[in-house]
BADO-880093 format. One record per atom (N, C-alpha, C, CB): x, y, z. Coordinates in steps of 0.001 Angstrom, whole numbers, padded with zeros to 6 digits, always signed. Glycine has a CB too. Example, Ala and Ser with C-alpha at 12.3 -4.5 7.8 and 13.67 -1.06 7.14 Angstrom:
BEGIN
+013190-005690+007800;+012300-004500+007800;+013200-003300+007800;+011308-004473+009046;+012850-002250+007080;+013670-001060+007140;+012900+000030+007870;+014084-000598+005725;
***
This chain:
BEGIN
+039253-028106+025874;+037812-028090+026066;+037210-027022+025038;+037447-027727+027623;+036161-027511+024325;+035557-026668+023330;+034556-025668+024001;+034846-027546+022261;+034644-024471+023551;+033617-023462+024000;+032681-023159+022874;+034280-022135+024495;+031445-023514+023066;+030461-023141+022017;+029694-021875+022504;+029438-024361+021717;+029643-020978+021590;+028906-019727+021889;+027446-019955+021608;+029442-018519+021049;+026614-019759+022654;+025176-019968+022399;+024584-018607+022028;+024431-020599+023668;+023694-018730+021090;+022979-017492+020609;+021946-017072+021645;+022266-017735+019205;+021756-015756+021827;+020699-015338+022758;+019324-015704+022278;+020760-013862+022984;+018387-016029+023166;+017066-016392+022680;+016281-015150+022209;+016289-017130+023781;+015456-015359+021170;+014587-014316+020650;+013243-014868+020293;+015205-013651+019450;+012188-014270+020709;+010846-014604+020256;+010400-013608+019157;+009849-014590+021457;+010075-014117+018029;+009577-013224+016949;+008063-013430+016941;+010247-013558+015492;+007345-012312+017189;+005848-012390+017032;+005596-011916+015566;+005024-011434+018160;+005264-012920+014752;+005066-012703+013320;+003584-012438+013034;+005568-013927+012505;+003242-011232+012558;+001865-010869+012305;+001298-011567+011103;+001748-009404+012131;+000080-011968+011207;-000667-012441+010083;-002134-011954+010204;-000584-013987+009995;-002643-011203+009274;-002082-010935+007920;-000948-009930+007953;-003176-010420+006983;-000095-009999+006898;+000960-009095+006652;+001236-009077+005157;+002194-009471+007455;+002028-008129+004732;+002463-008103+003293;+001372-007872+002312;+003121-009375+002930;+001607-008438+001089;+000725-008157-000065;-000761-008278+000288;+001052-009112-001218;-001468-007281-000183;-002889-007350-000233;-003330-007742-001592;-003501-006066+000166;-004641-007993-001790;-005178-008445-003082;-004936-007451-004197;-006657-008709-002966;-005012-006163-003915;-004805-005127-004958;-003370-005098-005385;-005223-003733-004456;-002430-005217-004499;-001032-005191-004853;-000645-006452-005633;-000177-005051-003600;-001102-007595-005190;-000889-008876-005863;-001386-008748-007297;-001621-010046-005115;-002594-008261-007505;-003164-008115-008798;-002356-007236-009722;-004507-007592-008672;-001905-006066-009137;-001153-005100-009977;+000107-005728-010450;-000834-003802-009213;+000826-006466-009604;+002133-007080-009964;+001841-008163-011025;+002881-007712-008664;+000737-008938-010806;+000445-010025-011748;+000134-009410-013130;-000765-010911-011233;-000529-008221-013163;-000823-007631-014404;+000437-007346-015234;-001591-006395-014178;+001464-006811-014551;+002732-006514-015256;+003410-007806-015695;+003692-005692-014349;+003414-008837-014832;+004026-010098-015190;+003318-010752-016367;+004028-011029-014004;+002006-010794-016301;+001214-011420-017421;+001359-010627-018707;-000301-011518-017049;+001385-009275-018626;+001565-008420-019844;+002904-008780-020491;+001521-006857-019481;+003941-008934-019690;+005263-009307-020202;+005245-010669-020870;+006286-009303-019079;+004521-011599-020272;+004421-012960-020837;+003673-012929-022159;+003709-013921-019847;+002607-012135-022218;+001734-012118-023386;+002292-011274-024528;+000373-011603-022996;+002808-010096-024212;+003197-009135-025243;+004747-009001-025405;+002590-007767-024904;+005478-009522-024479;+006879-009392-024502;+007342-008010-024040;+007370-009682-025857;+008669-007883-023813;+009222-006629-023336;+009364-005654-024514;+010591-006862-022638;+009293-004314-024300;+009048-003688-022979;+007569-003569-022652;+009681-002306-022928;+007235-003649-021436;+005909-003175-020878;+006231-001981-020056;+005144-004292-019994;+005555-000823-020433;+005788+000391-019667;+004833+000468-018453;+005611+001630-020575;+005376+001035-017359;+004498+001183-016147;+004621+002645-015770;+004933+000196-014902;+003503+003283-015675;+003452+004684-015208;+003419+004768-013690;+002224+005397-015788;+004544+005334-013129;+004760+005401-011702;+005127+003994-011173;+003493+005959-010987;+005689+003914-009973;+005977+002613-009396;+004656+001819-009300;+006662+002762-007985;+004625+000617-009749;+003375-000156-009795;+002840-000273-008344;+003612-001604-010451;+003755-000520-007392;+003425-000442-005977;+004652+000183-005324;+003060-001873-005351;+004480+000701-004135;+005605+001399-003555;+006576+000419-002859;+005106+002453-002565;+007380-000215-003661;+008402-001087-003130;+009526-001204-004147;+007822-002472-002779;+010723-000830-003780;+011839-000816-004643;+012228-002222-005146;+012973-000180-003944;+012191-003185-004220;+012498-004572-004573;+011604-005106-005648;+012397-005449-003375;+010295-004818-005505;+009304-005245-006522;+009574-004621-007879;+007889-004882-006073;+009847-003275-007792;+010118-002516-009042;+011345-003047-009747;+010308-001015-008744;+012417-003316-008991;+013630-003835-009578;+013460-005235-010159;+014714-003843-008556;+012628-006036-009470;+012323-007377-009950;+011581-007347-011226;+011546-008136-008947;+010604-006403-011420;+009838-006275-012666;+010775-005684-013781;+008549-005343-012437;+011656-004768-013379;+012598-004207-014382;+013435-005337-014961;+013531-003106-013746;+013875-006223-014135;+014736-007349-014613;+013962-008281-015563;+015279-008176-013395;+012612-008267-015524;+011804-009007-016422;+011481-008293-017727;+010583-009369-015751;+011771-006982-017747;+011549-006163-018935;+010544-005026-018773;+011104-007028-020030;+010147-004728-017558;+009264-003600-017391;+010116-002327-017362;+008408-003745-016097;+009505-001264-017923;+010189+000068-017956;+009288+001027-017190;+010452+000594-019471;+009852+001657-016158;+009058+002557-015348;+009234+003957-015765;+009391+002422-013921;+008109+004671-015938;+008110+006108-016354;+007186+006870-015451;+007667+006287-017853;+007331+008198-015491;+006430+009037-014712;+005352+009667-015576;+007209+010115-013999;+005688+009878-016895;+004761+010459-017788;+004614+009660-019101;+005176+011853-018066;+003460+009632-019710;+003208+008853-020942;+004094+009408-022079;+001671+008914-021347;+004487+010687-021997;+005297+011302-023092;+006699+010673-023119;+005411+012873-022900;+007076+009909-022097;+008390+009218-022117;+008424+007997-022988;+008782+008819-020736;+007233+007524-023426;+007211+006316-024272;+007609+006672-025674;+005822+005652-024271;+008718+006076-026224;+009160+006486-027544;+008129+006055-028651;+010564+005874-027831;+008117+006737-029725;+007136+006514-030795;+007173+005085-031295;+007385+007469-031956;+008372+004454-031342;+008457+003093-031868;+007887+002056-030918;+009885+002754-032177;+007579+002439-029644;+007032+001518-028713;+005541+001876-028382;+007900+001504-027449;+004935+002561-029273;+003531+002989-029005;+002565+001776-028946;+003051+003989-030117;+002951+000664-029605;+002083-000538-029489;+002301-001327-028210;+002316-001455-030667;+003417-000983-027523;+003713-001766-026228;+002677-001344-025169;+005244-001476-025666;+002288-002294-024310;+001313-001919-023290;+001902-000952-022284;+000796-003150-022576;+001035-000043-021727;+001432+000753-020565;+000467+000448-019450;+001456+002282-020884;+001006+000188-018269;+000227-000176-017104;+000165+000998-016127;+000822-001417-016424;-001100+001298-015670;-001217+002335-014642;-001153+001681-013255;-002548+003144-014815;-000513+002350-012323;-000191+001743-011076;-001398+001465-010175;+000762+002593-010377;-001208+000653-009170;-002270+000300-008232;-002944+001463-007548;-001731-000584-007210;-002240+002629-007405;-002689+003749-006673;-003802+004497-007344;-001585+004630-006425;-004031+004250-008646;-005027+005007-009377;-004456+006249-010004;-006154+005372-008479;-005136+006668-011099;-004659+007877-011853;-005773+008866-012049;-004082+007486-013234;-005485+010182-012214;-006501+011108-012589;-007142+010712-013921;-005925+012496-012661;-008346+011203-014162;-009033+010915-015460;-008250+011416-016628;-010422+011541-015497;-007437+012399-016418;-006670+012958-017531;-005617+011947-018127;-005955+014239-017047;-005203+010944-017345;-004175+010010-017789;-004699+009050-018829;-003625+009238-016620;-005805+008288-018611;-006375+007497-019682;-006784+008298-020888;-007533+006760-019184;-007255+009493-020645;-007581+010405-021806;-006340+010728-022691;-008185+011755-021267;-005236+011003-021958;-003965+011281-022604;-003481+010025-023393;-002903+011716-021536;-003672+008835-022771;-003286+007596-023411;-004031+007365-024711;-003517+006448-022483;-005388+007703-024646;-006205+007507-025841;-005789+008505-026962;-007717+007679-025486;-005480+009713-026480;-005072+010750-027468;-003789+010347-028143;-004894+012137-026794;-002917+009637-027426;-001622+009219-027991;-001781+007849-028716;-000527+009123-026849;-002954+007273-028733;-003182+005978-029299;-002341+004902-028696;-002957+006021-030724;-002300+004943-027330;-001597+003874-026583;-002501+002810-026103;-000874+004432-025420;-001942+001565-025965;-002704+000453-025407;-002394+000423-023929;-002357-000920-026104;-003382+000658-023087;-003137+000709-021650;-003942-000317-020870;-003444+002078-021133;-003315-000727-019739;-003987-001671-018795;-003989-000969-017468;-003252-003105-018701;-005193-000803-016895;-005327+000005-015651;-005285-000978-014444;-006707+000871-015655;-004216-000939-013707;-004005-001807-012555;-004463-001179-011213;-002537-002168-012472;-005281-000110-011344;-005793+000525-010147;-006498-000476-009242;-006735+001648-010515;-006210-000506-007988;-006848-001422-007014;-008316-001219-007053;-006322-001204-005581;-009121-002273-007091;-010588-002143-007121;-011130-001301-005908;-011236-003570-007115;-010410-001404-004769;-010864-000631-003611;-010571+000857-003752;-010214-001156-002350;-009543+001203-004520;-009295+002631-004816;-010352+003101-005812;-007837+002861-005393;-010632+002267-006831;-011681+002598-007780;-012991+002855-007073;-011847+001490-008797;-013236+002109-006058;-014525+002302-005262;-014563+003633-004615;-014692+001224-004164;-013408+004097-004083;-013355+005442-003498;-013610+006516-004616;-011944+005677-002794;-013074+006291-005794;-013287+007230-006883;-014794+007294-007184;-012470+006809-008156;-015476+006188-007222;-016883+006162-007464;-017671+006866-006307;-017337+004706-007638;-017230+006667-005076;-017901+007327-003955;-017750+008898-004036;-017305+006785-002602;-016578+009296-004454;-016334+010765-004578;-017251+011326-005711;-014769+011068-004902;-017338+010595-006803;-018191+011067-007880;-019678+011056-007526;-017961+010233-009097;-020045+010069-006694;-021450+010044-006247;-021781+011262-005397;-021739+008762-005451;-020895+011575-004456;-021077+012797-003620;-021346+014007-004508;-019812+013062-002728;-020395+014152-005590;-020513+015321-006418;-021854+015321-007195;-019326+015392-007381;-022268+014092-007697;-023487+014000-008427;-024675+014389-007595;-023658+012641-008953;-024580+014155-006280;-025673+014507-005359;-025532+015950-004841;-025702+013520-004168;-024654+016718-005467;-024574+018173-005148;-023688+018469-003956;-025965+018732-004874;-022881+017571-003560;-022040+017805-002335;-020584+018191-002767;-022015+016479-001397;-020037+019066-001956;-018555+019314-002099;-017857+018146-001382;-018098+020765-001458;-016807+017641-002033;-016113+016421-001492;-014917+016831-000674;-015655+015460-002644;-014886+016238+000526;-013720+016355+001412;-012970+015034+001328;-014139+016692+002911;-011742+015079+000979;-010876+013886+000846;-009867+013926+002028;-010111+013860-000591;-009948+012938+002908;-009017+012840+003976;-007833+011965+003438;-009703+012229+005281;-006658+012579+003472;-005498+011880+002914;-004262+012740+003005;-005749+011483+001463;-003203+012273+002347;-001852+012900+002436;-001592+013626+001080;-000692+011781+002743;-001278+014904+001171;-000948+015690-000063;+000181+015015-000853;-000523+017161+000311;+000066+014972-002154;+001175+014455-002943;+001211+013005-003124;+002397+014845-002368;+000431+012207-002352;+000429+010730-002488;-000289+010410-003804;-000291+010007-001236;+000231+009479-004615;-000396+009204-005909;-001878+008870-005837;+000311+008084-006567;-002256+008171-004764;-003685+007835-004629;-004552+009072-004473;-003899+006913-003435;-004087+010010-003695;-004805+011276-003474;-004809+012062-004820;-004116+012133-002294;-003745+012140-005526;-003711+012798-006828;-004769+012181-007766;-002292+012684-007455;-004795+010829-007762;-005740+010111-008598;-007171+010371-008254;-005485+008677-008517;-007450+010337-006937;-008861+010551-006470;-009331+011992-006783;-008977+010280-004909;-008443+012972-006473;-008827+014363-006761;-008986+014568-008253;-007785+015350-006201;-008238+013797-009047;-008297+013973-010459;-009494+013298-011120;-007060+013476-011049;-010407+012724-010288;-011683+012182-010880;-012705+013273-011088;-012298+011086-009968;-012491+014431-010351;-013461+015444-010367;-012836+016758-010878;-014059+015603-008989;-013682+017726-011283;-013128+019008-011762;-012394+019750-010645;-014252+019901-012329;-011444+020581-011071;-010721+021460-010162;-011676+022204-009226;-009879+022458-010956;-011379+022172-007918;-012165+022949-006954;-013285+022120-006419;-012715+024221-007582;-013549+020921-006960;-014685+020055-006384;-014291+019312-005159;-015175+019022-007409;-012961+019189-004899;-012486+018398-003769;-011527+019272-002896;-011757+017087-004284;-011806+019141-001607;-010808+019793-000619;-010112+018739+000155;-011517+020782+000401;-008772+018780+000193;-008001+017782+000909;-007886+018183+002407;-006587+017624+000259;-008208+017199+003254;-008090+017361+004705;-006993+016417+005173;-009458+017067+005445;-005869+016948+005721;-004810+016095+006131;-004762+015860+007636;-003541+016654+005672;-005270+016854+008383;-005181+016788+009879;-006484+017267+010563;-003982+017663+010384;-006527+016997+011859;-007665+017517+012664;-007665+019087+012579;-007549+017020+014208;-006509+019709+012504;-006477+021195+012394;-007055+021669+011097;-005053+021721+012523;-006818+020932+009999;-007453+021247+008704;-008958+021114+008821;-006921+020318+007578;-009402+020090+009538;-010857+019871+009754;-011473+021020+010545;-011105+018531+010503;-010678+021455+011554;-011227+022528+012464;-011245+023920+011753;-010347+022623+013800;-010374+024060+010720;-010253+025374+010092;-011033+025454+008797;-008802+025700+009833;-011680+024378+008372;-012391+024364+007084;-013546+025370+007076;-012925+022949+006784;-013622+026148+006033;-014723+027089+005875;-015407+026780+004477;-014184+028625+005969;-016356+025834+004467;-016952+025476+003191;-018039+026491+002747;-017551+024071+003285;-018235+026533+001417;-019257+027484+000857;-020634+027070+001371;-019243+027493-000747;-020953+025782+001441;-022238+025315+001938;-022083+024163+002935;-023114+024881+000777;-022131+024498+004258;-021847+023460+005299;-022893+022348+005303;-021792+024108+006705;-024003+022556+004585;-025058+021541+004519;-024830+020516+003412;-026397+022208+004315;-023894+020841+002465;-023715+020008+001268;-022216+019531+001210;-024120+020832-000059;-021905+018634+002177;-020579+018065+002223;-020575+016573+002243;-019860+018564+003389;-019626+015944+001570;-019455+014468+001648;-017989+014167+001793;-020039+013741+000383;-017664+013104+002486;-016220+012808+002620;-015899+011372+002155;-015765+013001+004100;-014652+011210+001621;-014040+009926+001364;-012665+009974+001936;-014015+009581-000137;-011967+008839+002046;-010674+008808+002596;-009695+007994+001627;-010748+008188+004028;-008453+008333+001752;-007403+007522+001144;-007517+006165+001796;-005955+008154+001330;-007150+005085+001065;-007391+003717+001579;-006372+003263+002537;-007451+002745+000475;-005230+003965+002693;-004089+003440+003441;-003804+004308+004680;-002837+003373+002530;-004802+004935+005258;-004505+005795+006385;-004560+005075+007716;-005446+006940+006401;-004059+005749+008776;-004220+005238+010141;-005735+005328+010518;-003310+006069+011172;-006246+004136+010902;-007641+004063+011303;-007904+005055+012444;-008012+002620+011732;-007084+005125+013442;-007270+006022+014570;-007248+007464+014222;-006258+005774+015566;-006197+007880+013433;-006060+009274+013027;-007273+009726+012203;-004764+009469+012222;-007671+008853+011337;-008812+009202+010433;-010123+009377+011271;-009015+008056+009315;-010293+008460+012266;-011481+008569+013084;-011502+009924+013816;-011545+007401+014090;-010308+010397+014248;-010259+011700+014922;-010607+012808+013994;-008902+011951+015512;-010150+012741+012731;-010469+013830+011758;-012009+013831+011498;-009653+013624+010369;-012540+012620+011325;-013947+012497+011011;-014822+013035+012180;-014287+011018+010704;-014353+012759+013415;-015060+013292+014591;-015154+014799+014561;-014369+012857+015867;-014020+015490+014312;-014010+016937+014202;-014939+017379+013153;-012645+017454+013921;-014899+016762+011982;-015787+017174+010848;-017264+017022+011211;-015478+016327+009575;-017608+015922+011815;-018992+015649+012233;-019495+016588+013272;-019113+014271+012747;-018618+016914+014237;-019009+017857+015221;-019286+019235+014649;-017978+017938+016250;-018544+019638+013660;-018692+020982+013057;-019784+020983+011955;-017322+021456+012456;-019983+019855+011312;-020921+019794+010167;-021829+018560+010334;-020133+019730+008783;-022865+018700+011150;-023753+017571+011482;-024394+016948+010216;-024865+018047+012454;-024504+017681+009117;-025124+017139+007890;-024072+016454+006985;-025841+018281+007102;-022830+016295+007470;-021814+015654+006665;-022178+014239+006233;-020537+015628+007415;-022032+013941+004975;-022385+012666+004460;-021137+011783+004346;-023079+012818+003121;-021239+010608+004902;-020124+009599+004819;-020237+008930+003441;-020206+008487+006018;-019154+008216+003017;-019240+007459+001802;-020223+006271+002083;-017791+006962+001334;-020722+005685+001028;-021682+004570+001158;-021048+003370+001835;-022222+004160-000217;-019688+003262+001734;-018938+002138+002354;-017653+002654+002916;-018652+001003+001335;-017084+001923+003833;-015739+002369+004428;-014686+002498+003311;-015210+001313+005542;-013972+003690+003378;-012933+003879+002416;-011615+003236+002729;-012729+005262+002235;-011249+003270+004015;-009955+002634+004422;-010121+001157+004088;-009605+002858+006008;-009160+000544+003382;-009358-000807+002879;-009177-001843+003940;-008430-001084+001759;-009733-003033+003705;-009645-004141+004648;-008215-004461+005027;-010298-005363+004073;-007363-004396+004046;-005948-004805+004254;-005268-003866+005217;-005169-004832+002915;-005462-002568+004990;-004867-001569+005908;-005352-001775+007332;-005207-000139+005450;-006699-001963+007467;-007245-002131+008782;-006733-003393+009429;-008734-002141+008727;-006689-004519+008680;-006254-005738+009203;-004782-005773+009713;-006450-006732+008188;-003943-005084+008899;-002566-005051+009233;-002294-004166+010452;-001782-004584+008059;-003050-003098+010560;-002960-002235+011794;-003452-002961+013023;-003782-000934+011622;-004510-003704+012898;-005087-004487+014009;-004066-005538+014488;-006429-005186+013563;-003475-006221+013545;-002512-007294+013893;-001303-006703+014634;-002034-008053+012601;-000792-005524+014206;+000313-004891+014857;-000115-004407+016270;+000836-003720+013992;-001320-003810+016340;-001801-003322+017621;-001907-004485+018687;-003190-002636+017416;-002327-005683+018196;-002472-006858+019044;-001112-007374+019585;-003175-007965+018259;-000002-007205+018831;+001197-007839+019118;+002297-006895+019635;+001632-008531+017935;+002055-005598+019638;+003097-004582+019935;+003444-004498+021464;+002612-003181+019430;+002462-004637+022317;+002721-004448+023733;+003822-005449+024219;+001393-004635+024547;+004862-004886+024880;+005881-005717+025414;+007035-006058+024388;+005234-006973+025915;+006884-005663+023125;+007915-005921+022113;+009056-004912+022342;+007323-005805+020637;+010351-005467+022401;+011455-004582+022532;+011705-003812+021283;+012651-005319+022915;+011360-004460+020167;+011485-003782+018845;+010394-004317+017929;+012920-004015+018198;+009828-003442+017138;+008888-003823+016135;+009445-003410+014749;+007504-003180+016417;+009586-004401+013892;+010079-004130+012569;+008949-004184+011568;+011170-005104+012196;+008810-003165+010755;+007862-003204+009655;+008621-003167+008338;+006861-002033+009745;+008375-004208+007516;+009056-004270+006250;+008255-003405+005261;+009204-005755+005752;+008891-002419+004617;+008197-001564+003693;+009075-000463+003214;+006973-001006+004309;+008525+000323+002313;+009258+001414+001709;+008951+002778+002384;+008930+001476+000223;+009892+003699+002414;+009636+004990+003003;+008500+005769+002341;+010869+005791+002957;+008230+005441+001020;+007145+006143+000370;+005819+005377+000412;+007518+006428-001050;+005836+004322+001207;+004631+003488+001322;+003782+004009+002524;+005026+001945+001515;+002645+004597+002172;+001803+005192+003274;+001340+004136+004276;+000549+005907+002679;+000861+003016+003815;+000326+002026+004778;+001440+001424+005646;-000418+000892+004025;+002695+001309+005112;+003822+000799+005909;+004183+001793+006960;+005040+000495+005033;+004229+003109+006631;+004602+004077+007627;+003533+004190+008752;+004823+005430+006957;+002284+003971+008390;+001248+004003+009431;+001448+002858+010419;-000161+003924+008800;+001929+001664+009933;+002146+000521+010776;+003233+000819+011825;+002526-000691+009926;+004288+001556+011445;+005329+001942+012408;+004715+002776+013516;+006471+002727+011711;+003840+003726+013143;+003200+004589+014177;+002259+003793+015029;+002438+005759+013533;+001539+002825+014433;+000645+002026+015275;+001379+001164+016278;-000214+001155+014420;+002541+000579+015864;+003342-000215+016782;+003822+000582+017971;+004513-000800+016065;+004254+001800+017758;+004732+002665+018856;+003588+003044+019764;+005407+003936+018307;+002467+003385+019200;+001278+003748+020039;+000811+002584+020871;+000110+004235+019160;+000935+001379+020303;+000379+000235+020995;+001335-000374+021974;-000046-000789+020023;+002543+000199+022176;+003384-000254+023270;+004713-000848+022956;+002680-001191+024002;+005093-000886+021648;+006439-001341+021339;+007497-000362+021808;+006581-001572+019862;+008583-000835+022408;+009583+000074+022916;+010209+000917+021797;+010655-000703+023650;+010294+000313+020633;+010955+000947+019474;+010337+000289+018227;+012569+000766+019516;+010130+001151+017197;+009590+000655+015968;+010330+001223+014805;+008139+000961+015864;+010680+000376+013834;+011498+000812+012684;+010873+000341+011379;+012948+000272+012802;+011049+001169+010346;+010696+000714+008974;+011952+000315+008253;+009945+001824+008169;+012010-000908+007716;+013214-001352+006973;+012786-001930+005606;+014026-002436+007806;+013598-001700+004609;+013361-002230+003263;+013943-003625+003103;+013957-001297+002211;+015133-003832+003742;+015873-005123+003621;+016528-005431+004938;+016953-005076+002480;+017005-006629+005107;+017709-007052+006335;+018945-006162+006523;+018123-008580+006262;+019545-005693+005428;+020791-004936+005544;+020579-003596+006246;+021395-004705+004163;+019320-003153+006358;+019057-001904+007032;+018823-002010+008555;+017885-001279+006406;+018827-003217+009035;+018602-003437+010505;+019826-003004+011280;+018282-004945+010822;+019680-002094+012264;+020824-001614+013063;+021230-002630+014123;+020484-000274+013735;+021997-003643+013744;+022222-004830+014661;+022882-004416+015956;+023111-005912+013970;+023803-003463+015916;+024465-003062+017206;+023595-002446+018170;+025547-002142+016976;+022578-001753+017699;+021649-001045+018603;+020598-001982+019188;+020954+000101+017860;+020429-003162+018653;+019265-003968+019057;+019814-005319+019665;+018273-004236+017785;+021059-005375+020006;+021698-006618+020465;+020964-007204+021720;+023211-006344+020797;+020413-006386+022562;+019832-006877+023790;+018400-007270+023758;+019986-005909+024781;+017774-007313+022573;+016306-007575+022543;+015959-009041+022765;+015720-007127+021206;+014797-009230+023326;+014368-010696+023514;+013023-010939+022897;+014297-011096+025044;+012277-009849+022553;+011017-010043+021859;+010880-008997+020714;+009823-009933+022867;+010638-009568+019487;+010612-008809+018272;+009231-008953+017676;+011711-009269+017290;+008559-007843+017291;+007356-007858+016517;+007736-007693+015047;+006380-006755+016985;+007090-008388+014132;+007466-008317+012751;+006197-008377+011874;+008449-009457+012400;+006099-007327+010992;+005008-007325+010038;+005503-006724+008761;+003788-006562+010569;+004646-006631+007787;+005081-006020+006464;+003908-005249+005908;+005566-007135+005401;+004191-004117+005263;+003225-003342+004620;+002576-004060+003448;+003825-002097+004191;+001507-003532+002930;+000703-004195+001859;+001433-004298+000540;-000595-003444+001633;+002549-003548+000380;+003327-003617-000894;+004689-004247-000659;+003510-002199-001513;+004879-004908+000481;+006189-005525+000823;+006117-007031+000543;+006571-005260+002343;+007060-007586-000258;+006993-008997-000604;+007451-009919+000558;+007850-009253-001842;+006808-011121+000518;+007083-012120+001614;+008520-012564+001566;+006150-013373+001496;+009196-012509+000404;+010570-013015+000300;+011482-012204+001162;+011063-012996-001144;+011157-010897+001425;+012006-010012+002265;+011693-010342+003762;+011723-008437+001935;+010473-010703+004109;+010180-011163+005455;+011011-012396+005791;+008688-011468+005606;+011059-013309+004806;+011930-014536+004958;+013345-014185+005188;+011856-015432+003730;+013863-013223+004382;+015238-012782+004453;+015539-012199+005883;+015513-011713+003331;+014598-011403+006394;+014808-010821+007726;+014785-011900+008823;+013729-009756+008013;+013853-012836+008744;+013824-013914+009734;+015142-014740+009714;+012607-014839+009465;+015647-015009+008475;+016952-015709+008364;+018069-014910+008975;+017286-016002+006908;+018074-013640+008800;+019140-012757+009369;+019076-012776+010912;+018980-011265+008837;+017902-012843+011469;+017837-012994+013004;+018241-014396+013397;+016363-012697+013574;+017879-015443+012644;+018318-016763+013005;+019830-016943+013068;+017760-017719+012059;+020547-016130+012209;+021978-016231+012252;+022575-015638+013560;+022559-015533+011040;+021822-014739+014199;+022354-014043+015383;+021647-014453+016683;+022228-012536+015194;+020439-015017+016581;+019700-015366+017763;+019138-016775+017623;+018587-014356+018018;+018797-017321+018787;+018048-018665+018810;+016574-018278+018727;+018359-019582+020192;+016055-018368+017578;+014719-017793+017270;+013505-018771+017525;+014706-017353+015788;+012533-018315+018203;+011275-018967+018324;+010254-018081+017680;+010931-019271+019779;+009457-018672+016730;+008424-017817+016048;+007066-018108+016668;+008379-018086+014474;+006383-017043+017031;+005014-017110+017463;+004149-016433+016394;+004832-016443+018861;+003305-017195+015735;+002437-016622+014689;+001253-015985+015320;+001986-017681+013680;+001070-014680+015094;-000035-013903+015707;-001124-013697+014593;+000504-012466+016296;-002111-014556+014584;-003100-014508+013539;-004337-013717+014046;-003490-015955+013092;-004625-012646+013444;-005781-011793+013880;-006912-011707+012882;-005307-010397+014163;-006664-012172+011677;-007680-012190+010631;-007285-013166+009528;-007886-010780+010051;-008236-013661+008782;-007941-014463+007647;-008463-013725+006399;-008562-015878+007794;-007579-013484+005437;-007924-012731+004264;-008151-013722+003117;-006818-011692+003920;-009320-013604+002436;-009606-014492+001336;-009886-013678+000042;-010807-015400+001691;-009684-012340+000132;-009922-011503-001050;-009011-011871-002232;-009720-010037-000690;-009527-011914-003402;-008796-012159-004560;-009377-011300-005702;-008811-013641-004884;-008557-010414-006269;-009043-009546-007394;-008511-010134-008664;-008580-008027-007243;-009390-010585-009568;-008902-011113-010851;-008317-009988-011746;-010057-011839-011596;-007447-010382-012591;-006828-009453-013601;-007874-009234-014675;-005458-010048-014239;-007587-008216-015516;-008533-007867-016565;-008669-008987-017610;-008100-006570-017241;-009820-009045-018280;-010109-010184-019177;-009074-010361-020280;-011474-010009-019807;-008442-009359-020760;-007459-009466-021905;-006209-010274-021491;-007013-008018-022394;-005964-010449-020130;-004798-011179-019701;-005146-012561-019138;-004055-010377-018674;-006441-012912-019078;-006819-014147-018421;-006466-015404-019228;-008286-014126-018144;-006078-015230-020499;-005730-016404-021292;-004278-016833-021083;-005976-016126-022762;-003504-016041-020233;-002117-016357-020004;-001998-017045-018690;-001243-015118-020051;-001242-018142-018573;-001110-018876-017306;-000096-018163-016435;-000684-020359-017546;-000521-017992-015157;+000392-017455-014150;+000867-018559-013274;-000267-016364-013317;+002150-018807-013224;+002648-019926-012378;+003315-019383-011089;+003679-020809-013187;+003576-020302-010169;+004240-019917-008934;+005646-019425-009268;+004286-021104-007927;+006293-020026-010322;+007603-019585-010732;+007598-018116-011202;+008119-020489-011833;+006559-017737-011912;+006396-016354-012357;+006472-015367-011207;+005080-016192-013078;+005957-015724-010106;+005796-014826-008900;+006860-015097-007859;+004395-015014-008248;+007746-016054-008126;+008754-016482-007062;+009666-015321-006704;+009643-017709-007560;+009841-014338-007582;+010730-013218-007269;+010245-012332-006160;+010935-012398-008466;+008939-012451-005859;+008337-011711-004704;+007814-012635-003616;+007186-010821-005187;+007336-013807-003968;+006752-014677-003046;+007723-015757-002433;+005627-015317-003714;+008901-015853-003078;+009828-016945-002693;+009476-018203-003393;+009818-017185-001191;+010360-019233-003256;+010090-020558-003853;+008886-021169-003247;+011269-021495-003686;+008067-021792-004085;+006818-022459-003542;+007160-023619-002705;+005881-022927-004663;
***
């Protein structure tokens, strides 16, 4: 008599929206199109987006990742250099011009909007408070739009409570685009209670994609035995999703970069899995993780749609004459 082992049942609540946002998609497209148009090497200052898989995929196409422009050898000065989606201080394009480099700025338009908001506060005579995480490239880029001393970084409610500004009546705030919506609201509450004349930015700084991904996780976390977020440890928006899942009721929440990082022995008894991906995590890895669960469980997928995203940020004009095909992006999006 044949004994067939049946796989345990598992419901995967798959969040939508998840994964790439329009700014990340655009930044990767810029590197791919630059390689098609100009050939290798194309230099990229800092990780184009915070995802090792994406970086390695672009390296295999001929991208060379550097931290400083001084790393570009003299013989490659005519090769394009791309600035990452996180944005750069004003000193970086100035340095590129001084070195006579050809650069393509892949800063997300929503990050550029925060730069403009910070500059507007300063133009109107306000000291700028930037809510964000010290050392994150986006924060370094935003602070670098203004002269030294013009921006104070606020990381926590304690920072907000202890702030002693020179002029409490002349303050304006902006935020990093990838923060926890709830944490940021708490910090802003403390600041507004202490400084009633505090000026908000003209528009919301936390980007639509961050908010949408957090909302989707919040909606699906209750009752999940495990919530997996696909993303990198240095990805701010991905790490926030892990926190949101735990707060919203998931029994356990983990950040993983690939299926190989899933602790299979620890999660053998689960029956409900929440699954989402940070804004810099490619869909091909979400597929890989679902396949890995199918091998071990009898999987039913419930698609949890909480928003529809239609944003599309075009690449710069100099690259628009190059055709971008599904095959060009298959290394992150999977086969069409």
